[in-house]
SETIGU-611366 format. One record per residue: residue number from 0; z, y, x of N, C-alpha, C in turn. Coordinates in steps of 0.2 Angstrom, whole numbers. Last residue first. Example, Ala and Ser with C-alpha at 12.3 -4.5 7.8 and 13.67 -1.06 7.14 Angstrom:
% SETIGU-611366
+-----+-------+-------+-------+-------+-------+-------+-------+-------+-------+
:   i :   n_z :   n_y :   n_x :  ca_z :  ca_y :  ca_x :   c_z :   c_y :   c_x :
+-----+-------+-------+-------+-------+-------+-------+-------+-------+-------+
:   1 :    35 :   -11 :    64 :    36 :    -5 :    68 :    39 :     0 :    64 :
:   0 :    39 :   -28 :    66 :    39 :   -22 :    62 :    39 :   -16 :    66 :
+-----+-------+-------+-------+-------+-------+-------+-------+-------+-------+
//
This chain:
% SETIGU-611366
+-----+-------+-------+-------+-------+-------+-------+-------+-------+-------+
:   i :   n_z :   n_y :   n_x :  ca_z :  ca_y :  ca_x :   c_z :   c_y :   c_x :
+-----+-------+-------+-------+-------+-------+-------+-------+-------+-------+
: 122 :    -5 :   111 :   -80 :   -10 :   107 :   -77 :   -10 :   100 :   -80 :
: 121 :     4 :   122 :   -82 :     2 :   117 :   -88 :    -4 :   113 :   -86 :
: 120 :     5 :   132 :   -73 :    11 :   128 :   -75 :    10 :   122 :   -80 :
: 119 :    -7 :   138 :   -70 :    -4 :   134 :   -65 :     2 :   130 :   -67 :
: 118 :    -9 :   144 :   -83 :   -14 :   140 :   -80 :   -11 :   135 :   -75 :
: 117 :     1 :   153 :   -88 :     1 :   146 :   -90 :    -4 :   142 :   -87 :
: 116 :     4 :   165 :   -82 :    -2 :   165 :   -87 :    -3 :   158 :   -89 :
: 115 :    15 :   164 :   -75 :     9 :   162 :   -71 :     3 :   162 :   -76 :
: 114 :    25 :   168 :   -83 :    23 :   172 :   -77 :    17 :   170 :   -74 :
: 113 :    25 :   158 :   -93 :    23 :   165 :   -95 :    21 :   169 :   -89 :
: 112 :    30 :   148 :   -85 :    23 :   147 :   -89 :    21 :   154 :   -90 :
: 111 :    42 :   153 :   -82 :    37 :   151 :   -77 :    30 :   151 :   -80 :
: 110 :    48 :   154 :   -94 :    47 :   160 :   -90 :    42 :   159 :   -84 :
: 109 :    49 :   141 :   -98 :    45 :   145 :  -102 :    43 :   152 :   -98 :
: 108 :    59 :   136 :   -89 :    52 :   133 :   -89 :    47 :   138 :   -92 :
: 107 :    70 :   144 :   -93 :    67 :   145 :   -86 :    60 :   142 :   -86 :
: 106 :    72 :   138 :  -105 :    70 :   146 :  -105 :    67 :   147 :   -98 :
: 105 :    75 :   125 :  -102 :    69 :   127 :  -106 :    67 :   134 :  -105 :
: 104 :    87 :   128 :   -95 :    81 :   125 :   -91 :    75 :   126 :   -95 :
: 103 :    95 :   133 :  -105 :    94 :   137 :   -99 :    87 :   134 :   -95 :
: 102 :    95 :   123 :  -115 :    92 :   129 :  -116 :    90 :   133 :  -110 :
: 101 :   102 :   113 :  -107 :    95 :   112 :  -109 :    92 :   118 :  -111 :
: 100 :   114 :   119 :  -106 :   110 :   118 :  -100 :   103 :   116 :  -102 :
:  99 :   118 :   120 :  -119 :   118 :   126 :  -115 :   113 :   125 :  -109 :
:  98 :   119 :   107 :  -123 :   114 :   111 :  -126 :   113 :   117 :  -122 :
:  97 :   122 :    92 :  -119 :   123 :    99 :  -115 :   117 :   104 :  -117 :
:  96 :   120 :    79 :  -123 :   123 :    84 :  -128 :   124 :    91 :  -124 :
:  95 :   112 :    71 :  -116 :   119 :    71 :  -115 :   123 :    76 :  -119 :
:  94 :    99 :    73 :  -120 :   102 :    67 :  -121 :   110 :    67 :  -120 :
:  93 :    98 :    87 :  -115 :    98 :    85 :  -122 :   101 :    79 :  -124 :
:  92 :    99 :    84 :  -101 :   104 :    88 :  -104 :   104 :    87 :  -112 :
:  91 :    87 :    77 :  -100 :    93 :    74 :   -98 :    99 :    77 :  -102 :
:  90 :    78 :    88 :  -103 :    78 :    82 :  -107 :    85 :    78 :  -106 :
:  89 :    81 :    97 :   -92 :    82 :    99 :   -99 :    83 :    92 :  -104 :
:  88 :    75 :    89 :   -82 :    82 :    91 :   -82 :    85 :    93 :   -89 :
:  87 :    62 :    89 :   -86 :    65 :    82 :   -85 :    73 :    84 :   -85 :
:  86 :    59 :   103 :   -85 :    59 :    99 :   -92 :    62 :    92 :   -92 :
:  85 :    61 :   105 :   -72 :    65 :   108 :   -77 :    65 :   105 :   -83 :
:  84 :    50 :    97 :   -67 :    57 :    96 :   -65 :    62 :    99 :   -70 :
:  83 :    39 :   104 :   -73 :    40 :    97 :   -74 :    47 :    95 :   -72 :
:  82 :    40 :   117 :   -68 :    41 :   116 :   -75 :    42 :   108 :   -76 :
:  81 :    38 :   114 :   -54 :    44 :   117 :   -56 :    45 :   116 :   -63 :
:  80 :    25 :   109 :   -55 :    30 :   104 :   -53 :    37 :   107 :   -55 :
:  79 :    18 :   121 :   -59 :    18 :   115 :   -63 :    23 :   110 :   -61 :
:  78 :    20 :   129 :   -48 :    23 :   131 :   -54 :    23 :   125 :   -59 :
:  77 :    23 :   119 :   -33 :    19 :   123 :   -38 :    23 :   125 :   -44 :
:  76 :    37 :   120 :   -22 :    32 :   117 :   -26 :    29 :   122 :   -30 :
:  75 :    46 :   120 :    -9 :    41 :   125 :   -11 :    36 :   122 :   -15 :
:  74 :    62 :   113 :   -14 :    55 :   113 :   -10 :    51 :   118 :   -13 :
:  73 :    72 :   111 :   -23 :    73 :   115 :   -17 :    67 :   115 :   -12 :
:  72 :    68 :   104 :   -34 :    68 :   111 :   -35 :    70 :   115 :   -28 :
:  71 :    70 :    91 :   -29 :    63 :    93 :   -30 :    63 :   101 :   -30 :
:  70 :    84 :    89 :   -31 :    81 :    89 :   -24 :    74 :    93 :   -24 :
:  69 :    84 :    89 :   -45 :    88 :    94 :   -41 :    85 :    95 :   -34 :
:  68 :    76 :    78 :   -47 :    74 :    84 :   -49 :    78 :    90 :   -46 :
:  67 :    84 :    67 :   -41 :    78 :    68 :   -39 :    75 :    76 :   -41 :
:  66 :    96 :    68 :   -49 :    96 :    69 :   -42 :    89 :    71 :   -39 :
:  65 :    92 :    67 :   -62 :    95 :    73 :   -60 :    95 :    74 :   -52 :
:  64 :    88 :    53 :   -61 :    83 :    59 :   -63 :    86 :    65 :   -61 :
:  63 :   100 :    47 :   -58 :    95 :    47 :   -53 :    89 :    52 :   -55 :
:  62 :   106 :    49 :   -71 :   109 :    51 :   -65 :   104 :    52 :   -59 :
:  61 :    97 :    42 :   -80 :    98 :    49 :   -80 :   101 :    52 :   -74 :
:  60 :    87 :    31 :   -82 :    92 :    32 :   -77 :    93 :    39 :   -76 :
:  59 :    77 :    28 :   -91 :    84 :    29 :   -94 :    89 :    29 :   -88 :
:  58 :    64 :    27 :   -87 :    68 :    21 :   -86 :    76 :    22 :   -88 :
:  57 :    60 :    40 :   -88 :    57 :    35 :   -93 :    61 :    28 :   -93 :
:  56 :    68 :    45 :   -77 :    69 :    47 :   -84 :    66 :    42 :   -89 :
:  55 :    62 :    39 :   -66 :    69 :    37 :   -68 :    70 :    39 :   -75 :
:  54 :    50 :    46 :   -67 :    50 :    39 :   -67 :    57 :    37 :   -69 :
:  53 :    54 :    60 :   -65 :    51 :    57 :   -72 :    51 :    50 :   -72 :
:  52 :    59 :    59 :   -52 :    63 :    61 :   -58 :    61 :    58 :   -64 :
:  51 :    47 :    57 :   -46 :    52 :    51 :   -46 :    57 :    52 :   -51 :
:  50 :    41 :    69 :   -48 :    38 :    64 :   -51 :    43 :    58 :   -51 :
:  49 :    50 :    76 :   -39 :    50 :    78 :   -46 :    47 :    72 :   -50 :
:  48 :    47 :    70 :   -27 :    53 :    70 :   -30 :    54 :    71 :   -37 :
:  47 :    33 :    74 :   -26 :    35 :    67 :   -27 :    42 :    66 :   -29 :
:  46 :    35 :    88 :   -24 :    31 :    85 :   -30 :    33 :    78 :   -31 :
:  45 :    42 :    88 :   -12 :    45 :    91 :   -18 :    41 :    88 :   -25 :
:  44 :    32 :    82 :    -4 :    39 :    80 :    -4 :    42 :    82 :   -11 :
:  43 :    21 :    91 :    -5 :    21 :    84 :    -8 :    28 :    81 :    -8 :
:  42 :    27 :   102 :     1 :    25 :   103 :    -6 :    24 :    96 :    -9 :
:  41 :    30 :    98 :    14 :    35 :    99 :    10 :    33 :   100 :     3 :
:  40 :    24 :    87 :    25 :    21 :    91 :    20 :    27 :    92 :    14 :
:  39 :    28 :    81 :    37 :    30 :    87 :    36 :    27 :    91 :    30 :
:  38 :    24 :    68 :    39 :    19 :    73 :    41 :    22 :    80 :    40 :
:  37 :    36 :    61 :    35 :    33 :    60 :    41 :    28 :    65 :    43 :
:  36 :    36 :    66 :    21 :    42 :    67 :    26 :    39 :    66 :    33 :
:  35 :    25 :    60 :    16 :    25 :    67 :    16 :    31 :    69 :    21 :
:  34 :    28 :    46 :    17 :    22 :    49 :    21 :    23 :    57 :    22 :
:  33 :    39 :    46 :     8 :    40 :    44 :    15 :    34 :    47 :    19 :
:  32 :    32 :    50 :    -4 :    38 :    54 :    -1 :    39 :    52 :     6 :
:  31 :    23 :    40 :    -6 :    21 :    47 :    -5 :    26 :    51 :    -2 :
:  30 :    31 :    29 :    -8 :    27 :    30 :    -2 :    24 :    37 :     0 :
:  29 :    37 :    33 :   -20 :    41 :    32 :   -14 :    37 :    32 :    -7 :
:  28 :    25 :    33 :   -27 :    29 :    39 :   -26 :    33 :    39 :   -20 :
:  27 :    22 :    19 :   -27 :    18 :    24 :   -25 :    21 :    31 :   -23 :
:  26 :    34 :    14 :   -34 :    32 :    12 :   -27 :    28 :    17 :   -24 :
:  25 :    34 :    21 :   -46 :    40 :    22 :   -41 :    38 :    20 :   -34 :
:  24 :    23 :    15 :   -52 :    23 :    23 :   -50 :    28 :    24 :   -45 :
:  23 :    27 :     2 :   -53 :    22 :     4 :   -49 :    22 :    11 :   -47 :
:  22 :    37 :     5 :   -63 :    39 :     2 :   -57 :    33 :     3 :   -51 :
:  21 :    30 :    12 :   -74 :    35 :    15 :   -70 :    37 :    12 :   -63 :
:  20 :    17 :    12 :   -81 :    19 :     7 :   -76 :    24 :    11 :   -72 :
:  19 :    10 :    20 :   -90 :    16 :    17 :   -92 :    18 :    11 :   -88 :
:  18 :    -1 :    27 :   -85 :    -2 :    21 :   -88 :     4 :    17 :   -91 :
:  17 :     6 :    38 :   -79 :     3 :    39 :   -85 :     1 :    33 :   -89 :
:  16 :    11 :    31 :   -68 :    16 :    34 :   -73 :    12 :    35 :   -79 :
:  15 :    -1 :    29 :   -61 :     3 :    23 :   -64 :     8 :    25 :   -69 :
:  14 :    -4 :    42 :   -58 :    -9 :    38 :   -62 :    -5 :    32 :   -65 :
:  13 :     6 :    46 :   -50 :     5 :    49 :   -56 :     1 :    45 :   -61 :
:  12 :     3 :    37 :   -39 :     9 :    36 :   -43 :     9 :    40 :   -49 :
:  11 :    -9 :    42 :   -35 :    -9 :    35 :   -37 :    -2 :    34 :   -41 :
:  10 :    -4 :    54 :   -30 :    -9 :    54 :   -36 :    -9 :    47 :   -39 :
:   9 :     4 :    50 :   -19 :     6 :    54 :   -25 :     2 :    53 :   -31 :
:   8 :    -6 :    44 :   -11 :    -1 :    40 :   -14 :     3 :    44 :   -20 :
:   7 :   -14 :    56 :    -8 :   -17 :    50 :   -12 :   -11 :    46 :   -15 :
:   6 :    -4 :    64 :    -2 :    -7 :    66 :    -8 :   -10 :    60 :   -12 :
:   5 :    -2 :    57 :    11 :     3 :    57 :     5 :     1 :    59 :    -1 :
:   4 :   -13 :    47 :    19 :   -13 :    53 :    15 :    -8 :    53 :    10 :
:   3 :   -14 :    34 :    23 :   -13 :    39 :    28 :   -12 :    46 :    25 :
:   2 :    -4 :    22 :    14 :   -10 :    26 :    15 :    -9 :    32 :    20 :
:   1 :     1 :     6 :    11 :     2 :    12 :    15 :    -5 :    15 :    15 :
:   0 :     0 :    -6 :     4 :     0 :     0 :     0 :     0 :     6 :     4 :
+-----+-------+-------+-------+-------+-------+-------+-------+-------+-------+
//
């Protein structure tokens, strides 16, 4: 499964996640994260972490979801990835009854969409 390009592994992981294959998605995204760390690609590192948060969310592993998205938000990621991470965190907050936290993350995600004219944040 090793690829020389972390972005390819990242995109493969996203494809698997969209196909409803979270285990395969997690493997590809883990590979993307490893390769991005080796190559120093911080944008892919952050994107892979956010996507791993989504993988864990669909597997109902909420603590791991929060760990991944919190890490992702420390990287210089695109507006799309920021919104993805914030929406995952808001979803966990909703499931746990944290209405204030969910509202704050949803508000921040909406601010990003509005400030980027929506194009970069809703790919």
